[in-house]
N, C-alpha and C positions, 0 to 999 in steps of 0.2 A: 322434387319433393321437399316440402316445408315441414321440419319437425314440429311437433305438437308437445305441449306440456301435458304432464300426467293428469295434474287436475282437471283440465279441460277434456280429457278423455274419459276420465272417471264420471263426471258430470255427464256426458252425453251417453255413456253406457248405463247409468243409473236412470235417466229419464226414458231410454229405450226400452229396458228390460223391466222397468219398475222394482229395483231393489235397492237397498241402502248403498250408499257410497263405501261405508266402511266394510261392508262385505266384498265389494268390487276390489278395495285397496288390498285386503286380506289374500284374496284369490291371485292377485298379480302377484303380490309379495311371495306367496308359496310356490308359485309357478316358476319364478326367477330362482328362487332359493333351491328347489329341486334340480332346475337346471344347472346352476353352479357346482352343485355336489355331483352331478353327472359329469360334468366337463373337468373336474379336479380329481374324480373319484379313481380314474385309472382303471375302469373295469371293463371297457370296450374300446377297439380300435378306432370305430368311428362312430359318431353321435349325429343323429338327423334332428334338426330343431326345425319345426313348422315355421315356414315365414322367413327363416334365416338361412336355411341351406344346411349342408353337411358339414361337419368338423372331423378331421382326421388326426390321429396322433403321429407327430412325425418321428420316424425311428431314429434320426441322429440325434433329435433332442433326448431321447431315452439314452442312447450310447454315452453320450455326455454328462447325462445326470448321476448314471450310476457310480462312475469313477469318483465325481464329485461328492455324492453321500458316502461313498466308502472312505475316502480320505478325512471326511468330518468324523465319522465314527472311529477311524484309526487314532484321530488326534483328541478325540473326547476322554476326559477322565471324569470318574463318578464321584466327585468331591463332595456335591451337593445333591439336595433332590432335585432342584431344577435341571441339573446336569444329566441326572438319571432319566428324568422324563423326557427330555430333548432326545436323548440316546434311543429311548424307547421309541418316540415318533420317528426317527430317523430310520430306526430299523424296520419300521411298518412301511414306510415309504419305499425303502429299498427292495424289501419283498413285494410289494405292488409294482415297482419298476421292473424286477425280474421276470416276474409273471407275464406282464404285458408286453416285453423285450421278447420272450419265448413266443407270445401268440402273433407277435409280428414278424418274427422270422418264419414261423409256419406258414403264415400267410403269403409271405413273399414267396418261399419255396414252392408253395401251392399255385400261384400265378405263374411262376418260371416255368413249372412242370407242365401248365396246361399250355403255356405260349410254345414251349419246345415241342409237345406233341401236335398242336395246330402247325406249326411249321414244317414239322418230318411229315405230317399228312400231306400238306399242301405241295410238298417237295416231290413226293414218292409218287404221286398221281400219274396216271399215263396221259399225254395231251390229247385232248379233244373229248375227255369224258365229262360228263355234266352231273354235277351232285345235287 
């Protein structure tokens, strides 16, 4: 697969759909801007990007990020307005990380419960029965 430059794609799309190149450029920028927000927003555990695949939040990364931000908050002193602003942003990120961590733990417990029930069901069956 040979990568193509964005300008050549814009020209091809504008000629195919008979729209301005500026409109196509704005649409593509808006799509990737919202995609970046979704990926960095910590709203969901997994995100599906059509044509690129599924992206999952790694629980280990969350577990290492939470103590990191807590340490930064502990060492932060509110001497200037910029320090206060940074502390506020870190507090918000920490809240989001804790929420997504709780979601991830619930998801893992749900998967484990399902797997355990399936294992118990398969092992308690009488031999020779068809399901």
